[in-house]
mmCIF file of the N, C-alpha and C atoms, coordinates in Angstrom:
data_MODEL
# 
_entry.id   MODEL 
# 
loop_
_atom_site.group_PDB 
_atom_site.id 
_atom_site.type_symbol 
_atom_site.label_atom_id 
_atom_site.label_alt_id 
_atom_site.label_comp_id 
_atom_site.label_asym_id 
_atom_site.label_entity_id 
_atom_site.label_seq_id 
_atom_site.pdbx_PDB_ins_code 
_atom_site.Cartn_x 
_atom_site.Cartn_y 
_atom_site.Cartn_z 
_atom_site.occupancy 
_atom_site.B_iso_or_equiv 
_atom_site.pdbx_formal_charge 
_atom_site.auth_seq_id 
_atom_site.auth_comp_id 
_atom_site.auth_asym_id 
_atom_site.auth_atom_id 
_atom_site.pdbx_PDB_model_num 
ATOM 1   N N  . MET A 1 1  ? 20.633  36.620 -38.528 1.00 0.00 ? 1  MET A N  1 
ATOM 2   C CA . MET A 1 1  ? 20.527  37.303 -37.257 1.00 0.00 ? 1  MET A CA 1 
ATOM 3   C C  . MET A 1 1  ? 19.118  37.176 -36.685 1.00 0.00 ? 1  MET A C  1 
ATOM 4   N N  . ILE A 1 2  ? 18.110  37.305 -37.540 1.00 0.00 ? 2  ILE A N  1 
ATOM 5   C CA . ILE A 1 2  ? 16.729  37.205 -37.071 1.00 0.00 ? 2  ILE A CA 1 
ATOM 6   C C  . ILE A 1 2  ? 16.453  35.792 -36.558 1.00 0.00 ? 2  ILE A C  1 
ATOM 7   N N  . ARG A 1 3  ? 16.963  34.789 -37.263 1.00 0.00 ? 3  ARG A N  1 
ATOM 8   C CA . ARG A 1 3  ? 16.761  33.401 -36.826 1.00 0.00 ? 3  ARG A CA 1 
ATOM 9   C C  . ARG A 1 3  ? 17.394  33.161 -35.459 1.00 0.00 ? 3  ARG A C  1 
ATOM 10  N N  . LEU A 1 4  ? 18.548  33.772 -35.228 1.00 0.00 ? 4  LEU A N  1 
ATOM 11  C CA . LEU A 1 4  ? 19.224  33.625 -33.947 1.00 0.00 ? 4  LEU A CA 1 
ATOM 12  C C  . LEU A 1 4  ? 18.387  34.234 -32.824 1.00 0.00 ? 4  LEU A C  1 
ATOM 13  N N  . LEU A 1 5  ? 17.840  35.414 -33.051 1.00 0.00 ? 5  LEU A N  1 
ATOM 14  C CA . LEU A 1 5  ? 17.010  36.061 -32.041 1.00 0.00 ? 5  LEU A CA 1 
ATOM 15  C C  . LEU A 1 5  ? 15.737  35.266 -31.771 1.00 0.00 ? 5  LEU A C  1 
ATOM 16  N N  . ILE A 1 6  ? 15.135  34.707 -32.804 1.00 0.00 ? 6  ILE A N  1 
ATOM 17  C CA . ILE A 1 6  ? 13.938  33.890 -32.623 1.00 0.00 ? 6  ILE A CA 1 
ATOM 18  C C  . ILE A 1 6  ? 14.275  32.638 -31.823 1.00 0.00 ? 6  ILE A C  1 
ATOM 19  N N  . ALA A 1 7  ? 15.392  32.009 -32.133 1.00 0.00 ? 7  ALA A N  1 
ATOM 20  C CA . ALA A 1 7  ? 15.807  30.805 -31.414 1.00 0.00 ? 7  ALA A CA 1 
ATOM 21  C C  . ALA A 1 7  ? 16.080  31.102 -29.944 1.00 0.00 ? 7  ALA A C  1 
ATOM 22  N N  . ILE A 1 8  ? 16.721  32.219 -29.662 1.00 0.00 ? 8  ILE A N  1 
ATOM 23  C CA . ILE A 1 8  ? 17.005  32.599 -28.279 1.00 0.00 ? 8  ILE A CA 1 
ATOM 24  C C  . ILE A 1 8  ? 15.708  32.894 -27.538 1.00 0.00 ? 8  ILE A C  1 
ATOM 25  N N  . GLY A 1 9  ? 14.805  33.621 -28.172 1.00 0.00 ? 9  GLY A N  1 
ATOM 26  C CA . GLY A 1 9  ? 13.524  33.926 -27.537 1.00 0.00 ? 9  GLY A CA 1 
ATOM 27  C C  . GLY A 1 9  ? 12.717  32.674 -27.252 1.00 0.00 ? 9  GLY A C  1 
ATOM 28  N N  . LEU A 1 10 ? 12.721  31.734 -28.184 1.00 0.00 ? 10 LEU A N  1 
ATOM 29  C CA . LEU A 1 10 ? 12.010  30.481 -27.988 1.00 0.00 ? 10 LEU A CA 1 
ATOM 30  C C  . LEU A 1 10 ? 12.621  29.670 -26.859 1.00 0.00 ? 10 LEU A C  1 
ATOM 31  N N  . ALA A 1 11 ? 13.947  29.614 -26.796 1.00 0.00 ? 11 ALA A N  1 
ATOM 32  C CA . ALA A 1 11 ? 14.630  28.868 -25.744 1.00 0.00 ? 11 ALA A CA 1 
ATOM 33  C C  . ALA A 1 11 ? 14.337  29.470 -24.375 1.00 0.00 ? 11 ALA A C  1 
ATOM 34  N N  . VAL A 1 12 ? 14.319  30.782 -24.281 1.00 0.00 ? 12 VAL A N  1 
ATOM 35  C CA . VAL A 1 12 ? 14.030  31.446 -23.007 1.00 0.00 ? 12 VAL A CA 1 
ATOM 36  C C  . VAL A 1 12 ? 12.596  31.188 -22.578 1.00 0.00 ? 12 VAL A C  1 
ATOM 37  N N  . SER A 1 13 ? 11.654  31.258 -23.503 1.00 0.00 ? 13 SER A N  1 
ATOM 38  C CA . SER A 1 13 ? 10.258  31.049 -23.138 1.00 0.00 ? 13 SER A CA 1 
ATOM 39  C C  . SER A 1 13 ? 10.001  29.608 -22.745 1.00 0.00 ? 13 SER A C  1 
ATOM 40  N N  . LEU A 1 14 ? 10.658  28.659 -23.394 1.00 0.00 ? 14 LEU A N  1 
ATOM 41  C CA . LEU A 1 14 ? 10.477  27.255 -23.034 1.00 0.00 ? 14 LEU A CA 1 
ATOM 42  C C  . LEU A 1 14 ? 11.122  26.915 -21.706 1.00 0.00 ? 14 LEU A C  1 
ATOM 43  N N  . SER A 1 15 ? 12.260  27.502 -21.410 1.00 0.00 ? 15 SER A N  1 
ATOM 44  C CA . SER A 1 15 ? 12.932  27.201 -20.146 1.00 0.00 ? 15 SER A CA 1 
ATOM 45  C C  . SER A 1 15 ? 12.242  27.879 -18.972 1.00 0.00 ? 15 SER A C  1 
ATOM 46  N N  . ALA A 1 16 ? 11.533  28.963 -19.208 1.00 0.00 ? 16 ALA A N  1 
ATOM 47  C CA . ALA A 1 16 ? 10.861  29.665 -18.115 1.00 0.00 ? 16 ALA A CA 1 
ATOM 48  C C  . ALA A 1 16 ? 9.574   28.966 -17.693 1.00 0.00 ? 16 ALA A C  1 
ATOM 49  N N  . ALA A 1 17 ? 8.891   28.276 -18.596 1.00 0.00 ? 17 ALA A N  1 
ATOM 50  C CA . ALA A 1 17 ? 7.621   27.642 -18.270 1.00 0.00 ? 17 ALA A CA 1 
ATOM 51  C C  . ALA A 1 17 ? 7.758   26.524 -17.241 1.00 0.00 ? 17 ALA A C  1 
ATOM 52  N N  . PRO A 1 18 ? 8.679   25.569 -17.398 1.00 0.00 ? 18 PRO A N  1 
ATOM 53  C CA . PRO A 1 18 ? 8.779   24.516 -16.394 1.00 0.00 ? 18 PRO A CA 1 
ATOM 54  C C  . PRO A 1 18 ? 9.216   25.032 -15.033 1.00 0.00 ? 18 PRO A C  1 
ATOM 55  N N  . ALA A 1 19 ? 10.046  26.064 -14.993 1.00 0.00 ? 19 ALA A N  1 
ATOM 56  C CA . ALA A 1 19 ? 10.483  26.595 -13.701 1.00 0.00 ? 19 ALA A CA 1 
ATOM 57  C C  . ALA A 1 19 ? 9.298   27.151 -12.931 1.00 0.00 ? 19 ALA A C  1 
ATOM 58  N N  . GLY A 1 20 ? 8.390   27.826 -13.594 1.00 0.00 ? 20 GLY A N  1 
ATOM 59  C CA . GLY A 1 20 ? 7.201   28.341 -12.924 1.00 0.00 ? 20 GLY A CA 1 
ATOM 60  C C  . GLY A 1 20 ? 6.298   27.228 -12.436 1.00 0.00 ? 20 GLY A C  1 
ATOM 61  N N  . ALA A 1 21 ? 6.200   26.168 -13.216 1.00 0.00 ? 21 ALA A N  1 
ATOM 62  C CA . ALA A 1 21 ? 5.361   25.041 -12.818 1.00 0.00 ? 21 ALA A CA 1 
ATOM 63  C C  . ALA A 1 21 ? 5.943   24.352 -11.596 1.00 0.00 ? 21 ALA A C  1 
ATOM 64  N N  . GLN A 1 22 ? 7.275   24.248 -11.528 1.00 0.00 ? 22 GLN A N  1 
ATOM 65  C CA . GLN A 1 22 ? 7.892   23.608 -10.380 1.00 0.00 ? 22 GLN A CA 1 
ATOM 66  C C  . GLN A 1 22 ? 7.696   24.441 -9.123  1.00 0.00 ? 22 GLN A C  1 
ATOM 67  N N  . GLN A 1 23 ? 7.702   25.739 -9.247  1.00 0.00 ? 23 GLN A N  1 
ATOM 68  C CA . GLN A 1 23 ? 7.502   26.585 -8.087  1.00 0.00 ? 23 GLN A CA 1 
ATOM 69  C C  . GLN A 1 23 ? 6.088   26.432 -7.546  1.00 0.00 ? 23 GLN A C  1 
ATOM 70  N N  . LYS A 1 24 ? 5.091   26.309 -8.419  1.00 0.00 ? 24 LYS A N  1 
ATOM 71  C CA . LYS A 1 24 ? 3.715   26.129 -7.962  1.00 0.00 ? 24 LYS A CA 1 
ATOM 72  C C  . LYS A 1 24 ? 3.552   24.809 -7.243  1.00 0.00 ? 24 LYS A C  1 
ATOM 73  N N  . GLU A 1 25 ? 4.192   23.748 -7.743  1.00 0.00 ? 25 GLU A N  1 
ATOM 74  C CA . GLU A 1 25 ? 4.100   22.452 -7.097  1.00 0.00 ? 25 GLU A CA 1 
ATOM 75  C C  . GLU A 1 25 ? 4.788   22.477 -5.740  1.00 0.00 ? 25 GLU A C  1 
ATOM 76  N N  . ALA A 1 26 ? 5.876   23.190 -5.625  1.00 0.00 ? 26 ALA A N  1 
ATOM 77  C CA . ALA A 1 26 ? 6.616   23.232 -4.375  1.00 0.00 ? 26 ALA A CA 1 
ATOM 78  C C  . ALA A 1 26 ? 5.826   23.953 -3.290  1.00 0.00 ? 26 ALA A C  1 
ATOM 79  N N  . LYS A 1 27 ? 5.011   24.931 -3.654  1.00 0.00 ? 27 LYS A N  1 
ATOM 80  C CA . LYS A 1 27 ? 4.249   25.683 -2.681  1.00 0.00 ? 27 LYS A CA 1 
ATOM 81  C C  . LYS A 1 27 ? 3.078   24.883 -2.116  1.00 0.00 ? 27 LYS A C  1 
ATOM 82  N N  . ALA A 1 28 ? 2.521   23.975 -2.893  1.00 0.00 ? 28 ALA A N  1 
ATOM 83  C CA . ALA A 1 28 ? 1.375   23.194 -2.439  1.00 0.00 ? 28 ALA A CA 1 
ATOM 84  C C  . ALA A 1 28 ? 1.838   22.126 -1.457  1.00 0.00 ? 28 ALA A C  1 
ATOM 85  N N  . PRO A 1 29 ? 1.234   22.060 -0.268  1.00 0.00 ? 29 PRO A N  1 
ATOM 86  C CA . PRO A 1 29 ? 1.625   21.027 0.681   1.00 0.00 ? 29 PRO A CA 1 
ATOM 87  C C  . PRO A 1 29 ? 1.191   19.647 0.190   1.00 0.00 ? 29 PRO A C  1 
ATOM 88  N N  . LYS A 1 30 ? 2.042   18.650 0.429   1.00 0.00 ? 30 LYS A N  1 
ATOM 89  C CA . LYS A 1 30 ? 1.754   17.316 -0.065  1.00 0.00 ? 30 LYS A CA 1 
ATOM 90  C C  . LYS A 1 30 ? 0.639   16.641 0.725   1.00 0.00 ? 30 LYS A C  1 
ATOM 91  N N  . SER A 1 31 ? 0.391   17.067 1.927   1.00 0.00 ? 31 SER A N  1 
ATOM 92  C CA . SER A 1 31 ? -0.619  16.421 2.754   1.00 0.00 ? 31 SER A CA 1 
ATOM 93  C C  . SER A 1 31 ? -1.993  17.092 2.628   1.00 0.00 ? 31 SER A C  1 
ATOM 94  N N  . SER A 1 32 ? -2.174  17.944 1.645   1.00 0.00 ? 32 SER A N  1 
ATOM 95  C CA . SER A 1 32 ? -3.451  18.625 1.492   1.00 0.00 ? 32 SER A CA 1 
ATOM 96  C C  . SER A 1 32 ? -4.519  17.633 1.049   1.00 0.00 ? 32 SER A C  1 
ATOM 97  N N  . THR A 1 33 ? -5.721  17.867 1.496   1.00 0.00 ? 33 THR A N  1 
ATOM 98  C CA . THR A 1 33 ? -6.826  16.993 1.119   1.00 0.00 ? 33 THR A CA 1 
ATOM 99  C C  . THR A 1 33 ? -7.491  17.541 -0.132  1.00 0.00 ? 33 THR A C  1 
ATOM 100 N N  . LEU A 1 34 ? -7.882  16.655 -0.992  1.00 0.00 ? 34 LEU A N  1 
ATOM 101 C CA . LEU A 1 34 ? -8.547  17.049 -2.224  1.00 0.00 ? 34 LEU A CA 1 
ATOM 102 C C  . LEU A 1 34 ? -10.028 17.241 -1.967  1.00 0.00 ? 34 LEU A C  1 
ATOM 103 N N  . LYS A 1 35 ? -10.636 18.089 -2.753  1.00 0.00 ? 35 LYS A N  1 
ATOM 104 C CA . LYS A 1 35 ? -12.072 18.306 -2.652  1.00 0.00 ? 35 LYS A CA 1 
ATOM 105 C C  . LYS A 1 35 ? -12.712 17.933 -3.968  1.00 0.00 ? 35 LYS A C  1 
ATOM 106 N N  . ALA A 1 36 ? -13.763 17.170 -3.881  1.00 0.00 ? 36 ALA A N  1 
ATOM 107 C CA . ALA A 1 36 ? -14.474 16.736 -5.082  1.00 0.00 ? 36 ALA A CA 1 
ATOM 108 C C  . ALA A 1 36 ? -15.559 17.748 -5.423  1.00 0.00 ? 36 ALA A C  1 
ATOM 109 N N  . GLY A 1 37 ? -15.748 17.937 -6.707  1.00 0.00 ? 37 GLY A N  1 
ATOM 110 C CA . GLY A 1 37 ? -16.803 18.813 -7.179  1.00 0.00 ? 37 GLY A CA 1 
ATOM 111 C C  . GLY A 1 37 ? -18.100 18.042 -7.353  1.00 0.00 ? 37 GLY A C  1 
ATOM 112 N N  . LYS A 1 38 ? -19.005 18.636 -8.074  1.00 0.00 ? 38 LYS A N  1 
ATOM 113 C CA . LYS A 1 38 ? -20.286 17.992 -8.331  1.00 0.00 ? 38 LYS A CA 1 
ATOM 114 C C  . LYS A 1 38 ? -20.060 16.739 -9.181  1.00 0.00 ? 38 LYS A C  1 
ATOM 115 N N  . ASP A 1 39 ? -20.698 15.652 -8.821  1.00 0.00 ? 39 ASP A N  1 
ATOM 116 C CA . ASP A 1 39 ? -20.588 14.359 -9.512  1.00 0.00 ? 39 ASP A CA 1 
ATOM 117 C C  . ASP A 1 39 ? -19.166 13.815 -9.515  1.00 0.00 ? 39 ASP A C  1 
ATOM 118 N N  . GLU A 1 40 ? -18.384 14.116 -8.479  1.00 0.00 ? 40 GLU A N  1 
ATOM 119 C CA . GLU A 1 40 ? -17.036 13.591 -8.329  1.00 0.00 ? 40 GLU A CA 1 
ATOM 120 C C  . GLU A 1 40 ? -16.880 12.991 -6.938  1.00 0.00 ? 40 GLU A C  1 
ATOM 121 N N  . LYS A 1 41 ? -15.851 12.161 -6.782  1.00 0.00 ? 41 LYS A N  1 
ATOM 122 C CA . LYS A 1 41 ? -15.531 11.593 -5.474  1.00 0.00 ? 41 LYS A CA 1 
ATOM 123 C C  . LYS A 1 41 ? -14.023 11.594 -5.297  1.00 0.00 ? 41 LYS A C  1 
ATOM 124 N N  . VAL A 1 42 ? -13.586 11.620 -4.048  1.00 0.00 ? 42 VAL A N  1 
ATOM 125 C CA . VAL A 1 42 ? -12.160 11.567 -3.739  1.00 0.00 ? 42 VAL A CA 1 
ATOM 126 C C  . VAL A 1 42 ? -11.804 10.119 -3.444  1.00 0.00 ? 42 VAL A C  1 
ATOM 127 N N  . CYS A 1 43 ? -10.808 9.610  -4.144  1.00 0.00 ? 43 CYS A N  1 
ATOM 128 C CA . CYS A 1 43 ? -10.338 8.244  -3.943  1.00 0.00 ? 43 CYS A CA 1 
ATOM 129 C C  . CYS A 1 43 ? -9.088  8.288  -3.063  1.00 0.00 ? 43 CYS A C  1 
ATOM 130 N N  . ASN A 1 44 ? -9.019  7.396  -2.100  1.00 0.00 ? 44 ASN A N  1 
ATOM 131 C CA . ASN A 1 44 ? -7.872  7.290  -1.198  1.00 0.00 ? 44 ASN A CA 1 
ATOM 132 C C  . ASN A 1 44 ? -7.335  5.883  -1.272  1.00 0.00 ? 44 ASN A C  1 
ATOM 133 N N  . TYR A 1 45 ? -6.007  5.750  -1.269  1.00 0.00 ? 45 TYR A N  1 
ATOM 134 C CA . TYR A 1 45 ? -5.414  4.418  -1.277  1.00 0.00 ? 45 TYR A CA 1 
ATOM 135 C C  . TYR A 1 45 ? -4.061  4.470  -0.594  1.00 0.00 ? 45 TYR A C  1 
ATOM 136 N N  . ARG A 1 46 ? -3.771  3.419  0.164   1.00 0.00 ? 46 ARG A N  1 
ATOM 137 C CA . ARG A 1 46 ? -2.463  3.277  0.800   1.00 0.00 ? 46 ARG A CA 1 
ATOM 138 C C  . ARG A 1 46 ? -1.791  2.046  0.206   1.00 0.00 ? 46 ARG A C  1 
ATOM 139 N N  . PHE A 1 47 ? -0.626  2.249  -0.394  1.00 0.00 ? 47 PHE A N  1 
ATOM 140 C CA . PHE A 1 47 ? 0.146   1.152  -0.967  1.00 0.00 ? 47 PHE A CA 1 
ATOM 141 C C  . PHE A 1 47 ? 0.793   0.348  0.155   1.00 0.00 ? 47 PHE A C  1 
ATOM 142 N N  . PRO A 1 48 ? 1.180   -0.894 -0.110  1.00 0.00 ? 48 PRO A N  1 
ATOM 143 C CA . PRO A 1 48 ? 1.844   -1.707 0.923   1.00 0.00 ? 48 PRO A CA 1 
ATOM 144 C C  . PRO A 1 48 ? 3.117   -1.058 1.478   1.00 0.00 ? 48 PRO A C  1 
ATOM 145 N N  . SER A 1 49 ? 3.752   -0.196 0.698   1.00 0.00 ? 49 SER A N  1 
ATOM 146 C CA . SER A 1 49 ? 4.957   0.509  1.161   1.00 0.00 ? 49 SER A CA 1 
ATOM 147 C C  . SER A 1 49 ? 4.626   1.603  2.175   1.00 0.00 ? 49 SER A C  1 
ATOM 148 N N  . GLY A 1 50 ? 3.351   1.922  2.338   1.00 0.00 ? 50 GLY A N  1 
ATOM 149 C CA . GLY A 1 50 ? 2.936   2.963  3.270   1.00 0.00 ? 50 GLY A CA 1 
ATOM 150 C C  . GLY A 1 50 ? 2.603   4.280  2.590   1.00 0.00 ? 50 GLY A C  1 
ATOM 151 N N  . GLU A 1 51 ? 2.938   4.412  1.325   1.00 0.00 ? 51 GLU A N  1 
ATOM 152 C CA . GLU A 1 51 ? 2.644   5.645  0.581   1.00 0.00 ? 51 GLU A CA 1 
ATOM 153 C C  . GLU A 1 51 ? 1.143   5.787  0.401   1.00 0.00 ? 51 GLU A C  1 
ATOM 154 N N  . ARG A 1 52 ? 0.639   6.998  0.637   1.00 0.00 ? 52 ARG A N  1 
ATOM 155 C CA . ARG A 1 52 ? -0.793  7.282  0.465   1.00 0.00 ? 52 ARG A CA 1 
ATOM 156 C C  . ARG A 1 52 ? -0.983  8.142  -0.764  1.00 0.00 ? 52 ARG A C  1 
ATOM 157 N N  . ARG A 1 53 ? -2.060  7.868  -1.489  1.00 0.00 ? 53 ARG A N  1 
ATOM 158 C CA . ARG A 1 53 ? -2.396  8.682  -2.667  1.00 0.00 ? 53 ARG A CA 1 
ATOM 159 C C  . ARG A 1 53 ? -3.863  9.061  -2.595  1.00 0.00 ? 53 ARG A C  1 
ATOM 160 N N  . GLN A 1 54 ? -4.149  10.248 -3.083  1.00 0.00 ? 54 GLN A N  1 
ATOM 161 C CA . GLN A 1 54 ? -5.521  10.736 -3.232  1.00 0.00 ? 54 GLN A CA 1 
ATOM 162 C C  . GLN A 1 54 ? -5.676  11.243 -4.651  1.00 0.00 ? 54 GLN A C  1 
ATOM 163 N N  . TRP A 1 55 ? -6.828  10.955 -5.264  1.00 0.00 ? 55 TRP A N  1 
ATOM 164 C CA . TRP A 1 55 ? -7.128  11.459 -6.588  1.00 0.00 ? 55 TRP A CA 1 
ATOM 165 C C  . TRP A 1 55 ? -8.636  11.582 -6.718  1.00 0.00 ? 55 TRP A C  1 
ATOM 166 N N  . VAL A 1 56 ? -9.072  12.329 -7.707  1.00 0.00 ? 56 VAL A N  1 
ATOM 167 C CA . VAL A 1 56 ? -10.496 12.607 -7.895  1.00 0.00 ? 56 VAL A CA 1 
ATOM 168 C C  . VAL A 1 56 ? -10.988 11.877 -9.134  1.00 0.00 ? 56 VAL A C  1 
ATOM 169 N N  . CYS A 1 57 ? -12.123 11.182 -8.987  1.00 0.00 ? 57 CYS A N  1 
ATOM 170 C CA . CYS A 1 57 ? -12.776 10.481 -10.098 1.00 0.00 ? 57 CYS A CA 1 
ATOM 171 C C  . CYS A 1 57 ? -14.235 10.901 -10.163 1.00 0.00 ? 57 CYS A C  1 
ATOM 172 N N  . LYS A 1 58 ? -14.854 10.614 -11.281 1.00 0.00 ? 58 LYS A N  1 
ATOM 173 C CA . LYS A 1 58 ? -16.292 10.808 -11.384 1.00 0.00 ? 58 LYS A CA 1 
ATOM 174 C C  . LYS A 1 58 ? -16.985 9.792  -10.482 1.00 0.00 ? 58 LYS A C  1 
ATOM 175 N N  . LYS A 1 59 ? -18.166 10.106 -9.987  1.00 0.00 ? 59 LYS A N  1 
ATOM 176 C CA . LYS A 1 59 ? -18.869 9.207  -9.070  1.00 0.00 ? 59 LYS A CA 1 
ATOM 177 C C  . LYS A 1 59 ? -19.143 7.843  -9.684  1.00 0.00 ? 59 LYS A C  1 
ATOM 178 N N  . VAL A 1 60 ? -19.382 7.790  -10.982 1.00 0.00 ? 60 VAL A N  1 
ATOM 179 C CA . VAL A 1 60 ? -19.722 6.517  -11.617 1.00 0.00 ? 60 VAL A CA 1 
ATOM 180 C C  . VAL A 1 60 ? -18.490 5.681  -11.946 1.00 0.00 ? 60 VAL A C  1 
ATOM 181 N N  . GLU A 1 61 ? -17.286 6.255  -11.886 1.00 0.00 ? 61 GLU A N  1 
ATOM 182 C CA . GLU A 1 61 ? -16.054 5.534  -12.220 1.00 0.00 ? 61 GLU A CA 1 
ATOM 183 C C  . GLU A 1 61 ? -15.463 4.895  -10.969 1.00 0.00 ? 61 GLU A C  1 
ATOM 184 N N  . PRO A 1 62 ? -14.940 3.668  -11.099 1.00 0.00 ? 62 PRO A N  1 
ATOM 185 C CA . PRO A 1 62 ? -14.286 3.050  -9.943  1.00 0.00 ? 62 PRO A CA 1 
ATOM 186 C C  . PRO A 1 62 ? -12.896 3.647  -9.707  1.00 0.00 ? 62 PRO A C  1 
ATOM 187 N N  . CYS A 1 63 ? -12.458 3.631  -8.461  1.00 0.00 ? 63 CYS A N  1 
ATOM 188 C CA . CYS A 1 63 ? -11.110 4.050  -8.098  1.00 0.00 ? 63 CYS A CA 1 
ATOM 189 C C  . CYS A 1 63 ? -10.201 2.843  -8.283  1.00 0.00 ? 63 CYS A C  1 
ATOM 190 N N  . CYS A 1 64 ? -9.150  2.979  -9.074  1.00 0.00 ? 64 CYS A N  1 
ATOM 191 C CA . CYS A 1 64 ? -8.281  1.852  -9.398  1.00 0.00 ? 64 CYS A CA 1 
ATOM 192 C C  . CYS A 1 64 ? -6.864  2.117  -8.903  1.00 0.00 ? 64 CYS A C  1 
ATOM 193 N N  . ALA A 1 65 ? -6.232  1.097  -8.314  1.00 0.00 ? 65 ALA A N  1 
ATOM 194 C CA . ALA A 1 65 ? -4.851  1.198  -7.846  1.00 0.00 ? 65 ALA A CA 1 
ATOM 195 C C  . ALA A 1 65 ? -4.141  -0.117 -8.120  1.00 0.00 ? 65 ALA A C  1 
ATOM 196 N N  . TRP A 1 66 ? -2.889  -0.043 -8.547  1.00 0.00 ? 66 TRP A N  1 
ATOM 197 C CA . TRP A 1 66 ? -2.062  -1.213 -8.820  1.00 0.00 ? 66 TRP A CA 1 
ATOM 198 C C  . TRP A 1 66 ? -0.832  -1.138 -7.936  1.00 0.00 ? 66 TRP A C  1 
ATOM 199 N N  . ASP A 1 67 ? -0.714  -2.108 -7.001  1.00 0.00 ? 67 ASP A N  1 
ATOM 200 C CA . ASP A 1 67 ? 0.403   -2.135 -6.061  1.00 0.00 ? 67 ASP A CA 1 
ATOM 201 C C  . ASP A 1 67 ? 1.743   -2.389 -6.745  1.00 0.00 ? 67 ASP A C  1 
ATOM 202 N N  . ALA A 1 68 ? 1.761   -3.245 -7.757  1.00 0.00 ? 68 ALA A N  1 
ATOM 203 C CA . ALA A 1 68 ? 3.016   -3.646 -8.386  1.00 0.00 ? 68 ALA A CA 1 
ATOM 204 C C  . ALA A 1 68 ? 3.762   -2.475 -9.011  1.00 0.00 ? 68 ALA A C  1 
ATOM 205 N N  . ILE A 1 69 ? 3.031   -1.494 -9.527  1.00 0.00 ? 69 ILE A N  1 
ATOM 206 C CA . ILE A 1 69 ? 3.680   -0.366 -10.207 1.00 0.00 ? 69 ILE A CA 1 
ATOM 207 C C  . ILE A 1 69 ? 3.383   0.980  -9.548  1.00 0.00 ? 69 ILE A C  1 
ATOM 208 N N  . ASN A 1 70 ? 2.787   0.959  -8.339  1.00 0.00 ? 70 ASN A N  1 
ATOM 209 C CA . ASN A 1 70 ? 2.446   2.190  -7.607  1.00 0.00 ? 70 ASN A CA 1 
ATOM 210 C C  . ASN A 1 70 ? 1.707   3.174  -8.498  1.00 0.00 ? 70 ASN A C  1 
ATOM 211 N N  . TYR A 1 71 ? 0.598   2.733  -9.072  1.00 0.00 ? 71 TYR A N  1 
ATOM 212 C CA . TYR A 1 71 ? -0.147  3.537  -10.041 1.00 0.00 ? 71 TYR A CA 1 
ATOM 213 C C  . TYR A 1 71 ? -1.609  3.593  -9.645  1.00 0.00 ? 71 TYR A C  1 
ATOM 214 N N  . VAL A 1 72 ? -2.198  4.766  -9.774  1.00 0.00 ? 72 VAL A N  1 
ATOM 215 C CA . VAL A 1 72 ? -3.621  4.948  -9.493  1.00 0.00 ? 72 VAL A CA 1 
ATOM 216 C C  . VAL A 1 72 ? -4.272  5.664  -10.672 1.00 0.00 ? 72 VAL A C  1 
ATOM 217 N N  . LYS A 1 73 ? -5.546  5.399  -10.894 1.00 0.00 ? 73 LYS A N  1 
ATOM 218 C CA . LYS A 1 73 ? -6.292  6.110  -11.931 1.00 0.00 ? 73 LYS A CA 1 
ATOM 219 C C  . LYS A 1 73 ? -7.772  5.857  -11.735 1.00 0.00 ? 73 LYS A C  1 
ATOM 220 N N  . CYS A 1 74 ? -8.569  6.550  -12.513 1.00 0.00 ? 74 CYS A N  1 
ATOM 221 C CA . CYS A 1 74 ? -10.008 6.326  -12.536 1.00 0.00 ? 74 CYS A CA 1 
ATOM 222 C C  . CYS A 1 74 ? -10.306 5.262  -13.592 1.00 0.00 ? 74 CYS A C  1 
ATOM 223 N N  . GLY A 1 75 ? -11.139 4.309  -13.236 1.00 0.00 ? 75 GLY A N  1 
ATOM 224 C CA . GLY A 1 75 ? -11.453 3.231  -14.163 1.00 0.00 ? 75 GLY A CA 1 
ATOM 225 C C  . GLY A 1 75 ? -12.591 3.589  -15.094 1.00 0.00 ? 75 GLY A C  1 
ATOM 226 N N  . SER A 1 76 ? -12.962 2.626  -15.889 1.00 0.00 ? 76 SER A N  1 
ATOM 227 C CA . SER A 1 76 ? -14.037 2.795  -16.854 1.00 0.00 ? 76 SER A CA 1 
ATOM 228 C C  . SER A 1 76 ? -15.320 2.188  -16.303 1.00 0.00 ? 76 SER A C  1 
ATOM 229 N N  . THR A 1 77 ? -16.437 2.779  -16.632 1.00 0.00 ? 77 THR A N  1 
ATOM 230 C CA . THR A 1 77 ? -17.720 2.235  -16.198 1.00 0.00 ? 77 THR A CA 1 
ATOM 231 C C  . THR A 1 77 ? -18.030 0.924  -16.913 1.00 0.00 ? 77 THR A C  1 
ATOM 232 N N  . ILE A 1 78 ? -17.394 0.687  -18.045 1.00 0.00 ? 78 ILE A N  1 
ATOM 233 C CA . ILE A 1 78 ? -17.638 -0.535 -18.818 1.00 0.00 ? 78 ILE A CA 1 
ATOM 234 C C  . ILE A 1 78 ? -16.642 -1.632 -18.450 1.00 0.00 ? 78 ILE A C  1 
ATOM 235 N N  . THR A 1 79 ? -15.354 -1.316 -18.461 1.00 0.00 ? 79 THR A N  1 
ATOM 236 C CA . THR A 1 79 ? -14.327 -2.343 -18.236 1.00 0.00 ? 79 THR A CA 1 
ATOM 237 C C  . THR A 1 79 ? -13.827 -2.401 -16.815 1.00 0.00 ? 79 THR A C  1 
ATOM 238 N N  . GLY A 1 80 ? -14.237 -1.502 -15.962 1.00 0.00 ? 80 GLY A N  1 
ATOM 239 C CA . GLY A 1 80 ? -13.748 -1.504 -14.590 1.00 0.00 ? 80 GLY A CA 1 
ATOM 240 C C  . GLY A 1 80 ? -12.351 -0.930 -14.505 1.00 0.00 ? 80 GLY A C  1 
ATOM 241 N N  . CYS A 1 81 ? -11.432 -1.682 -13.903 1.00 0.00 ? 81 CYS A N  1 
ATOM 242 C CA . CYS A 1 81 ? -10.066 -1.194 -13.674 1.00 0.00 ? 81 CYS A CA 1 
ATOM 243 C C  . CYS A 1 81 ? -9.061  -1.752 -14.661 1.00 0.00 ? 81 CYS A C  1 
ATOM 244 N N  . PHE A 1 82 ? -9.442  -1.981 -15.876 1.00 0.00 ? 82 PHE A N  1 
ATOM 245 C CA . PHE A 1 82 ? -8.492  -2.494 -16.871 1.00 0.00 ? 82 PHE A CA 1 
ATOM 246 C C  . PHE A 1 82 ? -7.861  -1.371 -17.651 1.00 0.00 ? 82 PHE A C  1 
# 
């Protein structure tokens, strides 16, 4: 009986966490502009499909985007965008 109650409690707590996260994402407007903090920069990129992405990188890191897989990230100061 105790194992059953623990399993139910665990299932409820796990199912409640993603629902809250989805609600927070839904409230944030998609067209909001990002703000960079100290020693950061905002990277902007428009894919050939017209989709725009914004992300934040450190000032010393390059902004990297790959059109083939619609992927963006911050690069390395040593290897660049690899």
